[in-house]
VOLUM-197531 format. One record per atom (N, C-alpha, C, O): x, z, y. Coordinates in steps of 0.02 Angstrom, whole numbers, plus 50000, padded with zeros to 5 digits. Layout:
BEGIN
XZY...
END
This chain:
BEGIN
500425000049940500005000050000500445000050062500935003650066500254995950111500624995750173500184998150230499674995050245500385003650262500025006050322500405003650383501005002350381500045003050438500365001050501500775006850529500605012650519501305005250563501765010350589501835010050665502195014050693501495005350697501555004750770500855003750800500415000850769500775006150861500145005350896499964997950902499394996050893500464993850917500344986750926500044983650863499584979550867500294985650805500044982950742499344985550727498914981850702499224991950742498554994850732498034990750770497514989050743498184989150833497704985650875497644978350853497094975850842498204974950846498184967650836497954965750766497734960050756497994970250717497744968850649497034971450638496784971550582496704973550692496004975550688495884982250655495364983250624496354986950661496294993450628496114999050677495975004650655496114997750741495985002950792495245004850792494815000550788495105011450796494425013850801494195014550874493605015450887494665014150921494495014650992494355021751016494005022551066494615026750982494445033750999494765036251064494485040551097495355033551081495685035651142496195041251134496475043451184496305043651073496775049051063497475047251085497855051551108497655040851079498325038751099498415039451175498955041451198497905037951214497945039051286498025046451302498415048351345497645050551265497695057751275498395060351261498645064751296498705057651209499385059851190499915057651239500355061551257499885051351261500435048451299500275047551374500735046551414499645047851392499465046951462499255039751476499525035051446498785038951522498525032251536499035027751570498935021651572499565030551597500095026351627500535023151573500925018651588500455025551511500825022651455500355018451411500475012651398499805021651389499285018151350498615019951381498355025451371498325015351418497685016651450497125012951414497195007051398496575016451400496015013451363495615008851410495425010851465495495002751386495094997851423494674993751374494814993651314494174990351400493794985651358494224979451348494424976151396494344977751285494764972051268494364965551278493764965851290494704959751275494334953351280493774952751228493284949251240493854956051170493334955751118492764960651132492264960651097492854964951182492324969651199492364976351164491864979951160492954978151138493064984651107493514988851152493904986251191493444995451145493884999951183494565000151147494605002251090495084998051183495744997551153496285000051202496204999451263496835002851175497395004851219497744998751247497894994051210497894998951311498274993651343498954996451363498995001151403499474993551335500154996151343500424994351411500434988551431500664999451448500954998251514501704996951511501994993951556502014999351458502734998351448502884998951373502465001751337503454996551349503634997351279503665004851260503885008951299503435006451200503415013451179504075015451146504395011551111504265021651158504855024551124504675026051051504085026651034505185026651011505075028250940504695034850933504235035350893504885039850973504545046350969503805045750989503385049350962503645041351036502955040351057502545036951002501975038750989502855032050970502515028750914502365033850859501815033950831502845038050844502755042950791502215047950808501825049950764502185050050871501685054850893500975052050883500525055550861500885045750901500235042550893500065041550820499495042850799500535039250780500405037850710500205044150670499865043550619500415049950693500235056150658499485057550662499215061050618499155054950713498455056650722497985050750716497375051650710498235044650718497825038650721497435037450656497735036950603496765037050661496355035650603496405028350581496175026650527496695024150623496835017250602497405016950552497465012050515497815022150551498355022450503498165026850443498305025050386497845032550457497705037250402497065041050416496965043850469496635041150366496015045050367495975048550300495605046350256496355054050293496495056650227495935060250191496005061850132495395061650224494855065250192494855072650211495355075150236494295076050199494225083050219494645087650174494905085550123494695093950195495055098950155494685100050090494065099350088495035101650036494705102849971494185108349976494265113150013493645107549937493115112549936492965114449864493105110649818492685120549855492495122649788491925118349761491855117649700491525115649806490965111349785491225104349767491605101449806491035101849710491245095149690490925089949736490325090149746491315085349763491035080349808490605075149772490775073149717490085073149804489685067449780490115061149787490495060549835490055056449740490495050549741490435046649807490935044049831489835046249835489725042549896489695047049957490005045650008489315052549952489145056550011489585062750021489485066450069490065063849977490545069149988490285076149976489785077149943490645081050005490475088149995489825089850031489735088150090489375093149996488735095150025488605102450009488365104149955488775106850056488635113950047487905115550062487625120650039487595111250102486885112150119486605105250137486905101550175486025103650109485685097250122484955098650134484625102150095484695096050189483985097050205483765091550253484165087450275483125091550269482875087150322482565091650375482315097050360482565089250437482295093450490482275089950557482365083850561482155093850609482125091050676482205096650727482135102550711482325094850788482345099650843481645102450855481155098750849481595108750871480945111650886480735110250958480145110450974481205108751001481055106851070480775099751071481125095151049480165098851094479845092251090480195087051134480205081151116480475089151191480825084351234481435081651199481565075651200481815086051167482415083951131482225079251074482545074151063481715081151036481505077150979481275070251001481415065250968480915069751057480655063451081481215058951108481225052951093481675061751147482195057751178482735055451129483055050351140482825059251075483375057851030483245051750986482675049550979483785049150958483725043250915483335044850852482975040550826483395051050827483045052950766482635059250779482175059250819482825064750746482455070950756482775075750805482535081250815483335073650835483665077950884484085083550855484245088250890484275082950791484635088350758485305089950793485435095750808485705084850805486365086150835486305088650906486685092950927485825085950944485725088351012485515095651011485765099651051485045097450967484815104350963485385109050942485445114550969485805107050895486365111150874486855112050931487125117550941486975106750969487435107251026487165111951079487535116051107486515111551093486205116051142486255123251117486405127851155486115124351053486165131051025486875133851032486965139551052487365129751016488065132151021488235134351093488575139351103487995130451141488135132151211487755138451232488045142951261487105138651218486695144151243486805150651205486665156051231487075150251145487245156351107487925159051126488105164651105488305155251164488975157451184489515155951134490085158051141489335152151081489845150251031490375145651061490955145851041490175141551109490645137151143490495137351218489965139451240490985135051256490915134751329490675127951353490415127251408490745122851310490565116051330490485111751268490655113851212490235105751278490155100851224490455094251246490255091451298490935091651209491235085251222490845079951184490815080251122490555075051220490125070151188490095063851231490445063251281489685059151210489635052751244488935051951274488445053851243488905049051333488265047551365488305040851401488825037551401487745038951432487725032651469488175033151531488205038451563488515027751547488945027551605488545028451670487995025651676488805032251717488465033251780488535027151825488165026451874489015022751810489125016851852488845010451823488745005551859488705010351757488455004451724488015006451665488285008851615487355005651669486905007951616487005004451549486725006651499487394999051548487514995551485488114998451448488214996951389488505002551481489115005151451489075012751444488595015951465489595015551414489605022651397490175026251432490645023051455490135032851435490685036751461490705043551426490215045651395491275046751431491375053251399491115058751445491235058551505490765063551416490505069251455490765075751426490825076551365490935080451470491125087251450490585091751477490645094551532490045092451438489445095751463489465103351457489665106051405489255106551510489235113951512488525116551524488425122551534488035112051524487345114051534486885110851482487055105651453486325113951470485815111151425485595104251449485535099651409485485103651515485245097251543485745091751529485555086051514486395093251535486905088251523486905085951451486985079951437486825090651404486805088951333486195084651317486255079551283485615086651342484995082951328485035075951358484755071251330485365075251415485435068551445485825063751401485775057751409486225066451354486615062251309486255060751243486535057551199485635063251237485255062051175485115054551168485025051051217485095052151105484955045151092485585041351074486135043351093485505035951037486075032051014486375027951071486035025551115487035027251068487405022851114487835018251071488415019851057487545012651050487895008051006488375003651047488184998351070488975006051054489465002351093490105006351101490125012251083490625003251127491275006451130491325012051181491055011651236491665017351160491835022951203492495025751176492655024651118492865029151218493485032451195493395039951204493665042851251493025043251159492835050251169493415055151169493335060851192494005053151142494565057851138495105056451189495645059251185494965052151238495495050351285495715056051330496265055951357495295061151338495465066951379495485073351339495445078851367495535072851272495485078851232496065083751245495965089851241496655081251260497215085851275497105089551340497285095351346496815086151389496655089451452496135094951440496175100351469495655093551396495145098651380495465104551344495305110351358495925103251298496275108651263496715112651312496755118751308497035109051358497455112451407497045117151451497305122151476496395115551459495965119851500495815126551468495575131151502495945127151403495885133651370495195135551345495125140751312494685131651361494005133451340493865131251268494185126651242493385134651237493145132751171492585127651180492135128651221492595122351142492075117351148491915114151081492345113751037491305111751075491085107951016491195100551030491215098451088491255096750977491325089450984490755086150945490605088050888490455081050976489945076950943490165069750947490255067051002490255066450890490495059550892490415056050825490075058450780490725050250820490705046250759491155049350705491605053250722491045047750642491465050350589492215049150600492625053450587492395043050623493105041550633493405045650690494005047250688493005047450740493255051750794493415058650768493925061650785492965061250725493075067850696493695067650650494085072450649493775062250613494365061650570495005061850611495505064950590495005058750669495585058950713495715066050737496295068150740495185069650755495275076650776495575080850719495995085150732495365079550658495645083250601496385081550593496795085950577496565075250604497275073350603497655077050658498205079550646497355077250717497685080650773497775088050759498275091050780497305091050724497345098250708497965099850666498215105450667498205094950628498785096050586499425096750626499915099550602499425094250688500025094550729499915098650793500405100150828499295100450808499145104450867498665110050847498065108750840498915116150839498495121650815497925123550863497465127050844497965121150925497425122750972496765119650951496225122250969496795114250913496175110850894495725115550853495135116050868496005118850803495595123250762495365129350801494825132050788495765131650849495575137550888495035135850940494585139850952495095129950971494685128451029494115123551016493665122751057494125120150958493575115750940493285118250874493405115150822492915123750876492695126850814492155122950777492045124050718491815118350812491275114650781491355107250796491415105150854491355103150743491385095950749490765093050715490675093850654490355089550754489725086750729489765079150731490055076350777489465075950681489485068650678488805065950655488385069650629488725059450665488125056050642488305051050588488865048550586487835049550543487935043950498488055037750541487715036750591488525033550521488725027950564488715021450524489015020950470488385016450552488365009850521488885005150549488924999350528489285007550597489795003350627489735003250703489205004550730490285001750735490315001750808490364994550834490874991250823489854992050869489864985150891490234984250958490354988950995490404978050971490694976151035490184977051090489584976551079490434978351151489984978551209489664971751220489144971251254489964966551192489664959851198488964959651169488534955951194488834963751117488164963951087487644966251138487094963651140487824971251177487364973851228487224968651282486654967551301487754965451306487664960351357487264954451330486884951251367487344952951267486964947451237486224949151231485804944651237486064955451219485354957551217485044956451286484484953951292485414958251338485174957251406485034949851418484524948051447485484945551396485394938251404484804935651366484434931351390484704938351305484124936051266483464937951300482964934451293483474943451337482884945351375482804941051438482314941651474483304936751451483274932451510483454935851575483234933651628483854941251571484024945051631484774944651646485184943051603484934945951708485624946351731485864953651722485524958251745486424954551690486664961351676486774965451739486744971651737486894962151795487004965851858486364968751886486384972851932485784966651859485144969051884484844974551840484284976951853485194976551787484924981551741484974988451772485504990551796484414992051770484384998851798484395004151743484665009651752484095002551685484075007151628484125003251564483814997951557484505005851516484565002651451484665008051398485085012451405484265007651346484365012251290484245008551225483825004051221484625010451174484565007251109484005010251068483645006651032483915016851072483415020351031483165026451069483375027751125482715030051037482435035951068481755034551100481525028851100481455039851128480775039351156480305036751101479945031951110480325040251045479975038250984480485037350929481085038050940480245035850868480705035350812480535029250769479965028650746481015024750758481695024950786481735023350860482265024050891481185021150889481185019450960481425012450972481895010150939481115008851018481325001951032481955001751076482095006451113482314996351070482834994951121482454993151185482004988951185482654996351239482254995851301482714994151360483264996751367482464989651402482834987651463482344987551522481784985151516482564990251579482184989651641482654987351696483214989951703482424982551735482834979951790482684983851854482214987751858483094982651904482984985751969482334983552001482044987052043482094977651981481474975052008480864977651969480294976151986480984981651916480444984651878480224980651817479754982651783480554975151801480384971451740480614975351679481164978151679480194975551627480354979351566480354974751505479964969951501480804976251459480854972451396480964977351339481274982551348480714975551280480804979651220480904975251159480654969651156481274977751110481294974651045481394979950993481634985451008481224978450930481224983450877481934985050854482414981550870481974990550816482614992550786482904986850743483494985350749482484983850701482734978450657482964972450698483464969250681482594970750751482794965150792483474966450825483884961950831483584972550844484224974350876484794974150826485304970950839484704977650769485264978150722485404971650686485984969750678484894968250665485004962450621485034955850658485164950650627484904955950723484984949850763485554950350813485764945350841485794956450825486294957450876486914961250851487464958550850486804967550831487374971950820487774970350758488394970850759487444968550703487794967450639488364962450646488884963250615488264957350687488754952050692489304953450744489764949550753489254959150777489744960950828490154967050810490524969650851490094969450747490474975350727491214973850723491414968350704491614978850742492334977750739492574977850666492254980850623493124974450653493374973750584493514980550553493394981350493493774985250591493934991850563493324995050529493404998550479492724993750555492114996550526491974993550457491664996850415492204987550446492064984150382492484987050325492314986050266493014990650341493434993750290493425001350296493875004750272492905003950328492845011250337492595014450272492125012050242492925019750252492735023350191492335029650207492165033450161492175030750270491825036950288491315035750343491395038050399490775032250326490225031550373489765037550372489285037850411489895042350327489435048050319489735054650343489475059950327490265054250382490525060250417490785065750372490595071550381491225063950325491475069050279491935074150312492035079650286492235072350369492695076950402492335081950448492645086750471491695080950460491325085050508491115091750476491115092550415490925096450519490615102650495489885101350477489645103750426489545097450519488855095450506488795088150524489055085850574488445084450481488295077350494487545076350487487225079350444487265071950529486555070650526486425063150528486815059350557485875061050498485675054050499484925053450499484575058550499484675047350499483955046250496483675048450429483985047550377483085051450432482705052850371482135047850369481565049450387482295041750349481835036150355481195037150315481185040450263480655034250341480045033650301480185028650246480475023350258479975030150185480105025750128479475021850111478935024650104479555015250103479015010850081479225007250018479715003450019478875008349963479035005249899479765006449879480105002049854479995012649891480665014649871481215012349917481805013349902481045009149973481545006650020481425009650089480855010850108481955011050127481865013750194481535008850241481715002950243481055011250278480705007050327480915009150397480995015150411481005004250441481195005750509480615005050558480715004550618480005004950532479425004450575479355010750618479585016050599479035009950675478925015750719478495020950682477965019250655478725027150682478405032250640478265038650679478175043950649478245038350745478065044250784478645049050791479195046950810478525055450777479045060550785479605059650734479475058550675480215060150757480795058750714480995064550669480875070350683481315062650614481595067450566482325065550552482495059650546482745070550546483435069750523483505072150452483155076750431483965069250414484255072650357484925075250382485245072050423485135081050358485765083850383486135087350326485845090050280486795087150332487235089850281487745094550314488055092750364487825100450286488385104850305488965103450258488905104050197489535101650287490125100150247490565106350237490915106950186490545110950285490985116850284490555123150286489965122850302490865128750269490495135050272490305136550344489765139350357490735134750391490575135750462489955131550481489525133950518489925125550456489345121350470488715123950438488175123750468488765126450377488185129350343487915135350382487315136050390488365139550406488155145450444487845143450511487375146650534488115138150541487835135750604487105133650595486675135550635486965129850543486275127650530485815133650518485265133950545486055138350478485645144250464485495148150528484925150150539485995149050570485895152750632485425149150680485015152250713485485142450683485055138550728484335138750704483875138550745484225138950639483545139550612483255146350631482685146850654483635151550620483405158450635483265159150710482785162450729483675156050751483585156450823483025152050849482845152350908482745147750806482175143750825482345137150858481905134050889482975134850853483165128550884483015122550840482885117050865483015123650774482865118050729482385120450675482355126350657482005115750649481565116850591481845112650534482055106950545481825115350473482055111350417481625112450355481295117550348481655107450311481275107450249481725104850193482235101850206481525106050130481945103750074482025096250073481595092450094482605094150046482765087050040483255086449983483735090349978483155081649938483545081349877484095076049881484075071449922484585076749837485125071849831484835065049810485065059949835484345065149766484045058749744483715055249803483765049049809483385058949848483085055949907483625053149953483555047649981484165056749961484725054450002485005047949975485125043250013485115047549909485405041549879484955035449889485205030049902484305036349883483845030749892483795028749965483775022749981483775033650008483665032350079484275029150113484195025050158484865030950090485475028450122485925024850073486535025650072485605020750031485995016849983486445011750017486925009249987486305010050080486755005450117487445008450122487945004850122487485015050128488145018250130488475018050061489095017750056488075018250008488355017449942488645010549933489195009749907488275005449954488514998549949489164997749987489644994649963489185000550048489784999850089490385003450058490935000750055490275009450034490815013350005491095009849943491705009749932490655007149901490895003649841491294997449857491704995149817491184994549916491524988349934492224989349961492624984649961492384995449984493004996450021493614994749979494074991350003493634997049917494214995749874494354988249870494934986149873493834984249863493914977049853494074973549919494404968349919493834976149973494034973450038494774974850051495134970450076494994980850034495704982450042496144978049997496704976250015495884976449939496254972049894496354965149926496884962049919495844962749961495904956349996496434956650051496794951850061496474962250086496984963050137497674963450105498154960350128497734967250051498374968150018498654961549993499254960249998498224957349966498444950949939498744946449993499174942249978498524947350055498784943250110499304947050151499494944750206499534952650126500074956350159499864960050222500284961650264499204961350229498954964750288498984972350279498884974750223499114976050332499094983450327498374985850325497914982350348498264991750299497604994850300497685002350298498205004950278497165006050319497225013350324497315016750257497075014350205497665022350258497705026650200497085031050200497005035450242496635029750152496005033450149496045039750107495545043050096496645041550084496765047950052496265050050000496165046549950495935055750013495485058849964494755056749974494305060549955494635050950002493945048750014493645044949954493135041649962493975045349897493695042749833493555035249835493055032949807493985031449867493895024249873493935020949804493525016549788494415022949764494485019949697493885021849653493605017549620493695028249653493135030449612492495026649630492135024449586492365025949694491765022349715491815014949699491325011849677492405012049710492495004949698492395002949625492124997649610492625007249580492555005749509491835006149486491665003649432491405009249525490695009649509490315003449532489715002649517490644999049569490324993049595490234987949539490634987649492489694984049543489604978649496490084972949511490394972749564490134968249464490624962849473490444958449532490894955949567489804957449544489614953349601489794956749667490054953549713489664963349671489854967149731490604966649742490834965549798490994967349689491724967149694491954960349721492354959949767491684955149691491914948449708491724946649780492134943849816491124948249800490914946449868491324950249920491504947349971491464956549908491864960449955492574957849959492864957050013492864956549900493554953949897493604947049929494044945749971493164942549909493194935649933493094935450009493454931850044492604939150034492464939050105493044941450147493214938450198493364946850126493934949550164494544945050157494914944150205494654942250098495204937650088495134931750135495614929750168494534928850138494424923150183494514925050256494814921350295494264930950274494334933250343495074934050361495284932150416495454936850315496174937950329496544931350334496964930450379496404926750288496744920250290496584916350353497004912650379495974917150378495774913750440495964917750503495804915750559496284923550493496504927950547495914930650588495984932050647495344931350556494754933750591494744941350596494294944150628495224944750565495284951850574495744953550634495814959450651496034948550664496514949650718496164950750785495614948250796496494954550829496244955650896496794954150947497364952850929496614954251010497084952651063497644957751066497534963651051498244955651086498814960251092498684965851141498234965451183499074971151136498984977051178499154975751252499044980051294499434969951266499604968251335499124963051365499244960551420498574961551329498114956251351497644958751405497684964451426497194954351426496724955951479496134960151456496164963351404495604960151496495024964351483494394960251472494394954151482493874963651451493234960451436492914957651500492924960851553492634951651494492294948551551491564947451532491414942951493491094951451560490384950851541490104943851550489704941551510490304940451602490024933851616490264928451568489994922951566490784930151528491044925351479490714926351410490854922551364490284931351405489964932851341489504927151320489124924551361489534925351257489104920051232488614923051182488774927951148488034920151177487524922351129487684919451061487724913351053487784923751012487954921450944487334920850903487374918950844
END
C-alpha cells in the first residue's frame, strides 16, 4: 500500500477532505484554505513547505490516514462499527426539530452540552453571513447560535481551520461535523493532548459525501436565477426531509424535493475522496446521528413525512452517558431501534463500505496513493461483497484513475469562479 507523504500529493490525487487542519497547523500565510477551481475547499500553498511542516500535517491528515476508533469491549458491526447504544429519537424542542434536517438530535445534544455547562462553546458549521450559498465555521456560545446552524449544509467548509486558535483559547468545546472531520481531530489528539482535554465531545452525522459548491450554484441556475440575487438558501429542514429552498431578494421562491436535489445535482458533484471513504457512519465520534427514514416495502422513502426522526448511535461510554443525561434532562426523546432496522434503512452505507476494498485495488493497480484505513474493517467488508459489486467498484475506479479523473488542481492554482459553473 502506498500512502501520500506530501500535502501537494494529497490534494492533487484527490485525497483531501477539505477539513482545514493543515491551515490551523501551519497558518494561512503558509497554507490557506480556499475554494479550488473544482469547487472544493482546499489548501493553497503560499510557499514551498519544509520537511518538518510536511511531517506535521501528515500526522493528522485524514487524506493520508484514517485509522479507526480506539478498541472497544463491544464487538464492532461489520458495516456500522461499535454501538454501545442504538435508538431512534428527536429533539423535544419543536423549533429545533422543525428547523433541523432530521429530528434535531445533534442540535439538541449541542444545546444540552452548552446549557448544562459541560462545554463553553460548540464548534460547528453554518450558513455564511456574506453568501447564503456558502458555509462558514461558527464558534457558538449561545443557544440561538447553535439553533441557527441547524439543518444540512451540503457543500465545502473547512471546520478545523481555526481549531488550534480555539485550543489556544483554553476553553472546553464540543465539535459537530462530518465523520472525516472527527477522524482528523482524533489524529490530532495523538500529537496534541489538549484535544482530549478541551474537546470532550465529538458529534457527527451519517454522511453520503461532500459535494462541490458547483452543485449549489447549478441548482440556482436550474431555478433560472442569478446567484447574486439569492437571499436565502437551504438544502433541508423546515419539515422532514424538507425541500431544497431558495428565495431571491425580490421575493421569488423555488423548491425541489430531496430526491431531486441528491440524484439530479449532488451525486455527480461529490469529491473523489468521498468515493473511497470507509467511514460514512462516524465511527470516530462519541455520538453519530442519521435519518430514521420512513420505510416503504422494505426500502427507505424520502417523501415528506412531517416531524423528523433520527436514529443515533453512541460509540463511546462518554457518548452513551451524554445521551442518557440529555434524555433525563428532557432535551431529547428516544425509542427502541434495532440493528436489523438500521441495516435495512441504511443499506446504502453497506454497499459503499463493501466497495472500498475494490476501489482501492483499482487505485493500487495504477500506482495511485490511497488512505490507510487502519481498523475500519475494509477487507472484512469487501470480502462480503458479491462478485458484481466487486467488479463494478474495481472497474469504475480503475477507469477513473486511468483517465485521471481522480486528479484535482495543484495547490498553487486559482480559485472557484461561480460564473464559470456549467450545468451537468
